[in-house]
Biotite code that builds the C-alpha atoms (Angstrom):
import biotite.structure as struc

atoms = struc.array([
    struc.Atom([-18.306, 4.407, 6.704], chain_id="A", res_id=1, res_name="MET", atom_name="CA", element="C"),
    struc.Atom([-16.589, 7.226, 5.008], chain_id="A", res_id=2, res_name="ASN", atom_name="CA", element="C"),
    struc.Atom([-13.289, 7.452, 6.775], chain_id="A", res_id=3, res_name="SER", atom_name="CA", element="C"),
    struc.Atom([-10.791, 4.975, 8.475], chain_id="A", res_id=4, res_name="VAL", atom_name="CA", element="C"),
    struc.Atom([-7.548, 5.658, 10.415], chain_id="A", res_id=5, res_name="THR", atom_name="CA", element="C"),
    struc.Atom([-5.104, 3.372, 11.733], chain_id="A", res_id=6, res_name="GLY", atom_name="CA", element="C"),
    struc.Atom([-1.986, 3.194, 13.808], chain_id="A", res_id=7, res_name="ASN", atom_name="CA", element="C"),
    struc.Atom([0.415, 0.225, 14.237], chain_id="A", res_id=8, res_name="TRP", atom_name="CA", element="C"),
    struc.Atom([3.941, -0.877, 15.162], chain_id="A", res_id=9, res_name="ILE", atom_name="CA", element="C"),
    struc.Atom([5.834, -3.222, 13.101], chain_id="A", res_id=10, res_name="HIS", atom_name="CA", element="C"),
    struc.Atom([7.943, -6.015, 14.656], chain_id="A", res_id=11, res_name="LYS", atom_name="CA", element="C"),
    struc.Atom([11.086, -4.090, 13.975], chain_id="A", res_id=12, res_name="SER", atom_name="CA", element="C"),
    struc.Atom([9.795, -1.156, 15.995], chain_id="A", res_id=13, res_name="GLY", atom_name="CA", element="C"),
    struc.Atom([8.958, 1.017, 13.171], chain_id="A", res_id=14, res_name="VAL", atom_name="CA", element="C"),
    struc.Atom([5.637, 2.860, 13.495], chain_id="A", res_id=15, res_name="THR", atom_name="CA", element="C"),
    struc.Atom([3.145, 3.497, 10.859], chain_id="A", res_id=16, res_name="GLY", atom_name="CA", element="C"),
    struc.Atom([-0.243, 5.155, 10.520], chain_id="A", res_id=17, res_name="SER", atom_name="CA", element="C"),
    struc.Atom([-2.855, 5.502, 7.459], chain_id="A", res_id=18, res_name="GLY", atom_name="CA", element="C"),
    struc.Atom([-5.781, 7.709, 7.038], chain_id="A", res_id=19, res_name="SER", atom_name="CA", element="C"),
    struc.Atom([-8.384, 7.093, 4.287], chain_id="A", res_id=20, res_name="TRP", atom_name="CA", element="C"),
    struc.Atom([-11.254, 9.428, 3.950], chain_id="A", res_id=21, res_name="ASN", atom_name="CA", element="C"),
    struc.Atom([-13.738, 8.509, 1.148], chain_id="A", res_id=22, res_name="PHE", atom_name="CA", element="C"),
    struc.Atom([-16.146, 11.317, 1.960], chain_id="A", res_id=23, res_name="GLY", atom_name="CA", element="C"),
    struc.Atom([-13.894, 14.380, 1.903], chain_id="A", res_id=24, res_name="SER", atom_name="CA", element="C"),
    struc.Atom([-14.748, 17.442, -0.049], chain_id="A", res_id=25, res_name="GLU", atom_name="CA", element="C"),
    struc.Atom([-11.844, 16.823, -2.604], chain_id="A", res_id=26, res_name="LYS", atom_name="CA", element="C"),
    struc.Atom([-9.881, 13.728, -3.960], chain_id="A", res_id=27, res_name="ARG", atom_name="CA", element="C"),
    struc.Atom([-6.286, 13.378, -3.039], chain_id="A", res_id=28, res_name="GLU", atom_name="CA", element="C"),
    struc.Atom([-4.143, 10.194, -3.493], chain_id="A", res_id=29, res_name="ASP", atom_name="CA", element="C"),
    struc.Atom([-0.959, 10.762, -1.363], chain_id="A", res_id=30, res_name="ILE", atom_name="CA", element="C"),
    struc.Atom([1.411, 8.292, 0.296], chain_id="A", res_id=31, res_name="ALA", atom_name="CA", element="C"),
    struc.Atom([4.003, 9.721, 2.478], chain_id="A", res_id=32, res_name="GLU", atom_name="CA", element="C"),
    struc.Atom([6.818, 7.534, 4.027], chain_id="A", res_id=33, res_name="ILE", atom_name="CA", element="C"),
    struc.Atom([8.727, 9.551, 6.797], chain_id="A", res_id=34, res_name="TYR", atom_name="CA", element="C"),
    struc.Atom([12.245, 8.455, 7.860], chain_id="A", res_id=35, res_name="GLY", atom_name="CA", element="C"),
    struc.Atom([14.964, 9.883, 10.183], chain_id="A", res_id=36, res_name="ASN", atom_name="CA", element="C"),
    struc.Atom([16.818, 11.093, 7.046], chain_id="A", res_id=37, res_name="LYS", atom_name="CA", element="C"),
    struc.Atom([13.774, 12.404, 4.903], chain_id="A", res_id=38, res_name="GLY", atom_name="CA", element="C"),
    struc.Atom([10.739, 11.617, 3.341], chain_id="A", res_id=39, res_name="LYS", atom_name="CA", element="C"),
    struc.Atom([9.358, 9.698, 0.144], chain_id="A", res_id=40, res_name="ILE", atom_name="CA", element="C"),
    struc.Atom([6.055, 10.810, -1.156], chain_id="A", res_id=41, res_name="SER", atom_name="CA", element="C"),
    struc.Atom([3.976, 9.088, -4.133], chain_id="A", res_id=42, res_name="PHE", atom_name="CA", element="C"),
    struc.Atom([0.738, 8.642, -5.494], chain_id="A", res_id=43, res_name="SER", atom_name="CA", element="C"),
    struc.Atom([-0.997, 5.032, -5.677], chain_id="A", res_id=44, res_name="VAL", atom_name="CA", element="C"),
    struc.Atom([-3.421, 5.552, -8.535], chain_id="A", res_id=45, res_name="PHE", atom_name="CA", element="C"),
    struc.Atom([-2.331, 8.993, -9.980], chain_id="A", res_id=46, res_name="ASP", atom_name="CA", element="C"),
    struc.Atom([0.387, 9.374, -12.455], chain_id="A", res_id=47, res_name="GLU", atom_name="CA", element="C"),
    struc.Atom([2.540, 11.959, -10.392], chain_id="A", res_id=48, res_name="VAL", atom_name="CA", element="C"),
    struc.Atom([6.213, 12.033, -9.901], chain_id="A", res_id=49, res_name="PRO", atom_name="CA", element="C"),
    struc.Atom([7.594, 10.067, -6.829], chain_id="A", res_id=50, res_name="ILE", atom_name="CA", element="C"),
    struc.Atom([9.503, 12.747, -4.558], chain_id="A", res_id=51, res_name="LYS", atom_name="CA", element="C"),
    struc.Atom([12.287, 12.218, -2.428], chain_id="A", res_id=52, res_name="LEU", atom_name="CA", element="C"),
    struc.Atom([13.377, 14.803, -0.025], chain_id="A", res_id=53, res_name="GLU", atom_name="CA", element="C"),
    struc.Atom([16.485, 14.511, 2.210], chain_id="A", res_id=54, res_name="GLN", atom_name="CA", element="C"),
    struc.Atom([17.390, 17.759, 3.974], chain_id="A", res_id=55, res_name="GLY", atom_name="CA", element="C"),
    struc.Atom([17.960, 20.259, 1.155], chain_id="A", res_id=56, res_name="SER", atom_name="CA", element="C"),
    struc.Atom([18.202, 17.646, -1.439], chain_id="A", res_id=57, res_name="PHE", atom_name="CA", element="C"),
    struc.Atom([15.063, 17.169, -3.450], chain_id="A", res_id=58, res_name="LYS", atom_name="CA", element="C"),
    struc.Atom([14.600, 14.727, -6.359], chain_id="A", res_id=59, res_name="GLU", atom_name="CA", element="C"),
    struc.Atom([11.602, 13.691, -8.413], chain_id="A", res_id=60, res_name="SER", atom_name="CA", element="C"),
    struc.Atom([11.338, 10.503, -10.622], chain_id="A", res_id=61, res_name="LEU", atom_name="CA", element="C"),
    struc.Atom([8.497, 9.946, -13.208], chain_id="A", res_id=62, res_name="ILE", atom_name="CA", element="C"),
    struc.Atom([7.480, 6.340, -13.649], chain_id="A", res_id=63, res_name="ILE", atom_name="CA", element="C"),
    struc.Atom([5.080, 5.868, -16.598], chain_id="A", res_id=64, res_name="LYS", atom_name="CA", element="C"),
    struc.Atom([2.211, 3.486, -15.780], chain_id="A", res_id=65, res_name="GLN", atom_name="CA", element="C"),
    struc.Atom([1.511, 0.918, -18.366], chain_id="A", res_id=66, res_name="PRO", atom_name="CA", element="C"),
    struc.Atom([-1.503, 1.325, -20.465], chain_id="A", res_id=67, res_name="GLU", atom_name="CA", element="C"),
    struc.Atom([-3.268, -1.623, -18.654], chain_id="A", res_id=68, res_name="ASN", atom_name="CA", element="C"),
    struc.Atom([-2.846, -0.987, -14.993], chain_id="A", res_id=69, res_name="ILE", atom_name="CA", element="C"),
    struc.Atom([-3.168, -4.479, -14.355], chain_id="A", res_id=70, res_name="GLN", atom_name="CA", element="C"),
    struc.Atom([-0.289, -5.631, -16.774], chain_id="A", res_id=71, res_name="PHE", atom_name="CA", element="C"),
    struc.Atom([2.419, -6.658, -14.259], chain_id="A", res_id=72, res_name="PHE", atom_name="CA", element="C"),
    struc.Atom([-0.448, -8.416, -12.048], chain_id="A", res_id=73, res_name="HIS", atom_name="CA", element="C"),
    struc.Atom([-1.656, -10.597, -15.223], chain_id="A", res_id=74, res_name="VAL", atom_name="CA", element="C"),
    struc.Atom([2.100, -11.108, -16.167], chain_id="A", res_id=75, res_name="GLN", atom_name="CA", element="C"),
    struc.Atom([2.971, -12.678, -12.719], chain_id="A", res_id=76, res_name="ASN", atom_name="CA", element="C"),
    struc.Atom([-0.002, -14.803, -12.951], chain_id="A", res_id=77, res_name="ILE", atom_name="CA", element="C"),
    struc.Atom([1.087, -16.017, -16.178], chain_id="A", res_id=78, res_name="LYS", atom_name="CA", element="C"),
    struc.Atom([4.587, -16.553, -14.963], chain_id="A", res_id=79, res_name="ASN", atom_name="CA", element="C"),
    struc.Atom([3.205, -18.522, -11.951], chain_id="A", res_id=80, res_name="HIS", atom_name="CA", element="C"),
    struc.Atom([1.068, -20.930, -14.214], chain_id="A", res_id=81, res_name="LEU", atom_name="CA", element="C"),
    struc.Atom([3.626, -21.284, -16.977], chain_id="A", res_id=82, res_name="VAL", atom_name="CA", element="C"),
    struc.Atom([7.082, -20.867, -15.558], chain_id="A", res_id=83, res_name="LYS", atom_name="CA", element="C"),
    struc.Atom([6.407, -22.373, -12.252], chain_id="A", res_id=84, res_name="ASN", atom_name="CA", element="C"),
    struc.Atom([7.441, -19.001, -10.323], chain_id="A", res_id=85, res_name="SER", atom_name="CA", element="C"),
    struc.Atom([5.607, -17.712, -7.329], chain_id="A", res_id=86, res_name="ILE", atom_name="CA", element="C"),
    struc.Atom([3.137, -14.759, -7.867], chain_id="A", res_id=87, res_name="HIS", atom_name="CA", element="C"),
    struc.Atom([3.863, -12.181, -5.078], chain_id="A", res_id=88, res_name="PRO", atom_name="CA", element="C"),
    struc.Atom([0.184, -11.898, -3.969], chain_id="A", res_id=89, res_name="SER", atom_name="CA", element="C"),
    struc.Atom([-0.955, -15.105, -2.480], chain_id="A", res_id=90, res_name="THR", atom_name="CA", element="C"),
    struc.Atom([-3.838, -16.620, -0.423], chain_id="A", res_id=91, res_name="GLY", atom_name="CA", element="C"),
    struc.Atom([-1.667, -16.045, 2.301], chain_id="A", res_id=92, res_name="SER", atom_name="CA", element="C"),
    struc.Atom([-0.874, -12.400, 1.637], chain_id="A", res_id=93, res_name="THR", atom_name="CA", element="C"),
    struc.Atom([-4.657, -11.950, 1.077], chain_id="A", res_id=94, res_name="ALA", atom_name="CA", element="C"),
    struc.Atom([-5.438, -13.337, 4.494], chain_id="A", res_id=95, res_name="LEU", atom_name="CA", element="C"),
    struc.Atom([-2.819, -11.059, 6.123], chain_id="A", res_id=96, res_name="HIS", atom_name="CA", element="C"),
    struc.Atom([-4.281, -7.992, 4.294], chain_id="A", res_id=97, res_name="THR", atom_name="CA", element="C"),
    struc.Atom([-7.747, -9.043, 5.613], chain_id="A", res_id=98, res_name="SER", atom_name="CA", element="C"),
    struc.Atom([-6.590, -9.354, 9.111], chain_id="A", res_id=99, res_name="TRP", atom_name="CA", element="C"),
    struc.Atom([-4.808, -5.960, 9.187], chain_id="A", res_id=100, res_name="VAL", atom_name="CA", element="C"),
    struc.Atom([-7.820, -4.364, 7.762], chain_id="A", res_id=101, res_name="LEU", atom_name="CA", element="C"),
    struc.Atom([-10.183, -6.313, 10.195], chain_id="A", res_id=102, res_name="ASP", atom_name="CA", element="C"),
    struc.Atom([-7.991, -5.172, 12.957], chain_id="A", res_id=103, res_name="ASN", atom_name="CA", element="C"),
    struc.Atom([-8.032, -1.465, 11.981], chain_id="A", res_id=104, res_name="ILE", atom_name="CA", element="C"),
    struc.Atom([-12.085, -1.654, 11.796], chain_id="A", res_id=105, res_name="LEU", atom_name="CA", element="C"),
    struc.Atom([-12.217, -3.685, 14.957], chain_id="A", res_id=106, res_name="GLY", atom_name="CA", element="C"),
    struc.Atom([-13.549, -6.854, 13.316], chain_id="A", res_id=107, res_name="ASN", atom_name="CA", element="C"),
    struc.Atom([-11.117, -9.070, 15.131], chain_id="A", res_id=108, res_name="THR", atom_name="CA", element="C"),
    struc.Atom([-13.644, -11.983, 16.011], chain_id="A", res_id=109, res_name="ASN", atom_name="CA", element="C"),
    struc.Atom([-14.606, -12.511, 12.492], chain_id="A", res_id=110, res_name="LYS", atom_name="CA", element="C"),
    struc.Atom([-11.067, -13.093, 11.369], chain_id="A", res_id=111, res_name="ILE", atom_name="CA", element="C"),
    struc.Atom([-10.046, -15.003, 14.405], chain_id="A", res_id=112, res_name="ARG", atom_name="CA", element="C"),
    struc.Atom([-12.400, -17.508, 13.802], chain_id="A", res_id=113, res_name="ASN", atom_name="CA", element="C"),
    struc.Atom([-10.990, -18.281, 10.246], chain_id="A", res_id=114, res_name="LYS", atom_name="CA", element="C"),
    struc.Atom([-7.365, -18.760, 11.624], chain_id="A", res_id=115, res_name="LEU", atom_name="CA", element="C"),
])
């Protein structure tokens, strides 16, 4: 499978949609969040500015990624083990992510049997 699209409604009523195409003619890494007052756009993997657009107001923010992209994840694991803090990514959040992806792909019976 080269492409996946999904549309959903959050409990708050906010709608969402996503499109992932791994077989397109060019590589693009763009996430856009639209609101009633503007838009935020950013890249997940590329080091490009985060852009905020609100009417005629436009702002760009550059956040330098760490040399080791997994730095913060590893730091959170260490804190979880050593400082008794809770890592933001848990088995429950992973299960929820699997549930979302399985619902987008139509594999609901597989995940339903695990819950």
